[in-house]
C-alpha positions, 0 to 999 in steps of 0.5 A: 235920105242921108245915111247915118255915118257909123264906124265899128271897132270889132269886138274880140270874141274871146275869154271874158265874154259876157252872156249878153255880148253878141257872139256865136256858140256852136255844138256838133253832135254825132247821132247814132244813125251816122248823121251829124247835128250842128247847133248854133246859138247866136246871141244879140244884145237882147235876144238869141237865135238858134240854128239847128241843121242835121246833115248826112254826107254834108247835106241837110236831111229831112227831119225825122224827129222834132228839133233836128232842124230849127231857125228860131228867134227868142226875142221879146218873149214874156218870162214863163212863156214860149211866145213872141217871134217863133222859137222854132221857125221865125224866118223862111226865104224861098227860092223857086227852082224848080219848086219852093226851097226854104234855103235857111232850112234846107241848106247848110250855112256857109257863114254865121258870125256875130260881133259888137261895138258901142252896144250895136250888135251885127249878125251875118249869115250866108246860105248857098242857093240851089245852084251858084247863088248866095243868100246873105242876111245881116241883122243889126240891133242898136242900143237906141232901139233895144225892142227892134231887130233890123234885118237885111235880106239879099240874094246874089245870082238867084231870085227870092220867091217868097219871104216868111215870118212866123210868130206866136203872139204872147204864147203858143198854146190854144186857149178857147177864148183867145182871138189872134188878130192881124192889123194891116193897111187893109184893116183888122182881122180875126185870123183864127177865122179867116185868111188875109190876102192882098196884092200890091201892098202900100202900107209898111206895117203889120201888127200881131196881137190877141183879144180877150185874153193874152192881150198884153204882148204882141209883135210888129213887122215893118216891110218895104211894100214897094218890093212886095207883090202880095201879102198872105196870112193863112187862117191860123190856130197857134202860129201866125205865118206872114208870107211876103211874095217878092216882086220879080227882080228885087234882090234886097229887102229890109225889115224891122222886127219888134214887139210889145209887152206888159201893155194893152194891145189896143194901146200899143197897136194904136201907137204903132200905126199913129207914129211909133211905126213911122219913127222906126221906119225913118230910123231903118231908112237911115241905117248904114248897112255897110259901115266903115270898120275902124282898125283901132282894135285890130292894130292894137292887138296886132302890135301886142301879138308881135311882142309875143313872138308869134310867127311872122308869116302867121301874123302877116297872113291874118293882117292881109285877110283883115285889110282885105275885109276892111277894104270890102267892108266885110264885117264877117271876114274882119271879125273872123280875122280878129278872132284868129288874132286873138286866139294866137295871142291867147295861145302865145300868152299861155305858152309864155306863162307856162314857160315862166312857171 
């Protein structure tokens, strides 16, 4: 299939950012016991991720109390609820070496960045594996599909063993009359009462929803079944955990995470399996995950920066880093270089204003 031709002019993440522009806020907190907690809020167009890692001597420690480790996604949540994709643990990626390690929980990220142009959000994250490998995650949210996040998960120099997604359709509580339901190619199951497990999936679609009460919101997941050797969903209470066991040797996986709300689950799920899901999958198959980066915005800022009297060696170093990133289609590195250029411009402009006054 012909890929969509996409050009990104990187957004400057600087003063004037609105709350909805994709960006990353980070807070570092020193705890009384000597450990350090790093909290990153990663904003998309619609939705927010929260990454929390607590470390000691630079390594992630085991959580001693609630909230010290988190990899959550606030997306498609009904106002006044804490349901939808898990606010605490929506995604896990396991390496088996010599036992299962959830890399996004047990390793510190080496990169977390976000940027946007023309309404399309791009988030990049990288985590080291247990040895010398690297886990790369790219998330994209398009203005044409605000109710979906498209996610590419890629391993370098290690094997992915299992990928999990967690959700709380509608709400995370435990009302007596609610039934958690899972719809797949194998049919519809009450997962409060029985687990689901099957090998060699052929269907692309999974739907999570409720019956009897809290039945007007739920979650959708689109997978690439040819890359998955087994699907498992344990019997649940509040949280629904989808476990996808990777086929040996597969290094790249694409997913689409969606939701529905304020409509009957029976209608939304039926539409998902009879047309809507196919349309989203077709869109995902056509995504250019490594778009060409337009240099227009950087070149304009660079020209302005030269007029502000910024040291030539600093500007040339940033320009070199940026050109290298553009050549490699490295969105995160290009964003980092443009942020640094914007920072130098702001500092120089502020200094000039101070001298004038």
